[in-house]
C-alpha positions in Angstrom: 245.3 36.9 158.7 247.0 34.5 161.1 249.8 35.0 163.6 253.0 35.9 161.9 253.5 36.4 158.2 250.3 36.6 156.2 249.9 33.3 154.2 250.2 35.2 150.9 253.8 36.5 151.7 256.3 34.7 149.5 259.9 34.5 150.8 262.4 34.8 148.0 266.0 33.6 148.6 268.8 34.6 146.3 271.7 32.4 147.3 274.2 30.7 145.0 275.6 28.2 147.6 273.3 25.1 147.6 274.3 24.2 151.1 273.5 27.6 152.5 270.2 27.8 150.6 269.2 24.4 152.0 270.2 25.4 155.5 268.3 28.7 155.3 265.1 27.0 154.1 265.4 24.2 156.7 265.9 26.6 159.6 263.1 28.9 158.5 260.7 25.9 158.3 261.9 24.7 161.8 261.2 28.2 163.1 257.6 27.8 162.0 257.7 29.8 158.7 255.4 27.9 156.4 255.1 30.5 153.7 255.9 29.7 150.1 259.7 29.9 149.4 261.3 30.5 146.0 265.0 30.1 145.6 267.2 31.8 143.0 270.7 30.4 142.3 272.1 33.8 141.1 271.3 37.5 140.8 270.1 37.2 137.2 267.4 34.7 138.2 266.2 37.1 140.9 266.0 40.0 138.4 264.3 37.8 135.8 261.6 36.9 138.4 260.8 40.6 138.7 261.5 42.1 135.3 261.7 39.5 132.5 258.9 38.4 130.3 257.4 35.1 131.3 259.3 32.2 129.7 258.5 28.5 130.2 257.9 27.3 133.7 260.2 29.8 135.5 258.3 31.5 138.3 257.4 35.2 137.8 256.2 37.9 140.2 252.5 38.2 140.6 251.1 41.8 140.7 249.6 42.6 144.1 251.4 39.8 146.0 253.6 40.4 149.0 257.3 39.3 148.8 260.3 39.5 151.0 263.8 38.9 149.6 266.7 37.3 151.5 269.7 38.4 149.3 273.3 37.2 149.2 275.9 39.7 147.9 278.5 37.4 146.3 276.7 35.7 143.5 277.5 34.9 139.9 276.0 36.7 136.9 274.7 39.7 138.8 275.8 40.3 142.4 273.4 41.1 145.3 274.2 44.8 145.5 273.2 45.3 141.8 270.0 43.3 142.5 269.3 45.5 145.5 269.9 48.7 143.4 267.6 47.7 140.6 264.8 46.6 142.9 264.9 49.7 145.0 264.9 51.9 141.9 261.7 50.4 140.7 258.6 52.3 141.9 256.6 49.1 142.3 259.2 47.2 144.2 261.0 49.9 146.3 259.0 49.1 149.4 259.6 45.3 149.3 261.7 44.2 152.3 265.1 43.1 151.3 267.4 41.5 153.9 271.0 41.1 153.0 272.2 37.7 154.2 275.8 37.4 153.4 279.3 36.5 154.7 280.6 40.0 153.8 281.0 42.2 156.9 283.0 45.0 155.3 281.6 48.3 156.9 281.7 50.0 153.5 279.6 47.3 151.9 277.1 47.5 154.9 276.8 51.3 154.5 276.3 50.9 150.8 273.5 48.4 151.1 271.7 50.5 153.6 272.2 53.6 151.4 270.6 51.6 148.5 267.6 50.8 150.7 268.1 47.3 152.2 265.8 46.7 155.2 268.3 44.8 157.2 271.9 43.5 156.9 272.7 40.1 158.5 276.2 38.6 158.4 276.3 34.8 158.1 278.5 33.3 160.8 281.2 30.9 159.4 280.5 28.4 162.2 277.7 25.9 161.1 276.1 25.9 164.6 276.1 29.7 164.9 274.8 30.0 161.3 271.9 27.6 162.2 271.1 29.6 165.4 271.1 32.9 163.5 268.7 31.4 160.9 266.4 30.2 163.6 266.3 33.8 165.0 265.7 35.2 161.5 262.8 32.8 161.1 261.3 34.0 164.4 261.7 37.6 163.2 260.0 36.8 159.9 257.0 35.4 161.8 256.2 38.8 163.2 257.3 41.3 160.5 254.7 43.0 158.4 255.2 43.0 154.6 253.4 45.4 152.1 251.8 44.0 149.0 253.3 45.0 145.7 250.8 47.1 143.8 250.7 47.6 140.1 251.1 51.2 139.0 
């Protein structure tokens, strides 16, 4: 194991906005996060990664691997709250860290996400510079956080 995230931790990003996704990835890389990153464009893609039968070249979860999910709330097909609910209800996935990374700062939404089991709730600043700074801090946080492997049952 090296300093920061173990090499085998894969960071998953469920974000429908291409610009936000690119900014998140760029800032994580600039913070020193060199882990594999997989991006999903909507909630359905994220759920398919964990639950669907392998089809074509689409990436699928590997049993025993460690994952961390950065999850937007407002996404097409399946929203982030529903993705969170389904992942936290699964015995194999319930301990996976899920960080809500969203523009939604409604206190009811925040309470709901924590009640469903999110690890952390971060509001995206509207201002580009503040958003970049927040992502750099998030990247530094990800370098020190410990993530459990997902074990098969």
